[in-house]
C-alpha positions as CSV (number, residue, x, y, z in Angstrom):
1,X,1.3,-13.6,-16.3
2,X,2.2,-10.4,-15.9
3,X,4.3,-9.3,-13.0
4,X,3.3,-6.2,-12.1
5,X,4.9,-3.1,-10.7
6,X,3.0,-0.4,-8.6
7,X,3.2,2.1,-12.1
8,X,2.6,-0.7,-14.4
9,X,-0.4,-2.0,-13.1
10,X,-1.7,2.0,-12.2
11,X,-1.6,2.6,-16.3
12,X,-2.8,-0.8,-17.1
13,X,-6.4,-0.2,-15.0
14,X,-8.5,1.1,-17.9
15,X,-11.7,2.9,-17.4
16,X,-13.8,5.4,-16.3
17,X,-11.4,4.9,-13.4
18,X,-9.7,7.5,-11.1
19,X,-6.9,7.1,-8.7
20,X,-6.3,9.2,-6.1
21,X,-4.1,8.3,-2.4
22,X,-4.6,5.1,-2.4
23,X,-7.5,5.1,-3.0
24,X,-9.4,3.6,-6.0
25,X,-12.9,4.4,-7.7
26,X,-14.1,2.8,-10.9
27,X,-17.3,3.9,-12.3
28,X,-19.0,0.8,-15.4
29,X,-16.1,-1.2,-14.2
30,X,-13.0,-2.4,-15.9
31,X,-12.1,-2.8,-19.9
32,X,-10.6,-6.3,-20.0
33,X,-8.5,-9.0,-18.5
34,X,-5.4,-7.0,-18.0
35,X,-7.0,-4.0,-16.5
36,X,-8.5,-6.8,-13.9
37,X,-5.3,-7.9,-13.4
38,X,-4.0,-4.8,-12.4
39,X,-6.9,-3.9,-10.6
40,X,-6.1,-7.2,-8.1
41,X,-2.3,-6.7,-7.8
42,X,-3.5,-2.7,-6.7
43,X,-5.2,-4.5,-3.8
44,X,-3.7,-7.4,-2.8
45,X,0.2,-6.2,-3.1
46,X,0.0,-2.0,-2.7
47,X,-1.8,-1.8,0.1
48,X,-4.8,0.6,-2.4
49,X,-8.4,0.4,-1.3
50,X,-11.5,0.6,-2.9
51,X,-13.1,4.3,-2.6
52,X,-16.2,3.5,-4.4
53,X,-17.2,1.1,-7.5
54,X,-20.4,1.1,-9.9
55,X,-21.0,-1.0,-12.4
56,X,-22.9,-0.8,-15.4
57,X,-25.8,-3.8,-15.8
58,X,-28.3,-3.6,-18.5
59,X,-31.7,-4.2,-18.0
60,X,-34.1,-5.5,-19.7
61,X,-38.0,-4.3,-19.8
């Protein structure tokens, strides 16, 4: 279990992720469970909010 600080959690976000004034924008999802855990910490304990979230999915035709 990770014991996050705000700065450590921000560094752990991987993927096409941008933060600006406690707003998180993510395009395509996070890379890895550690990044998901960091995202949860930032939203639940540091007051971050999701600004824009688009997750890529593959569709077979």
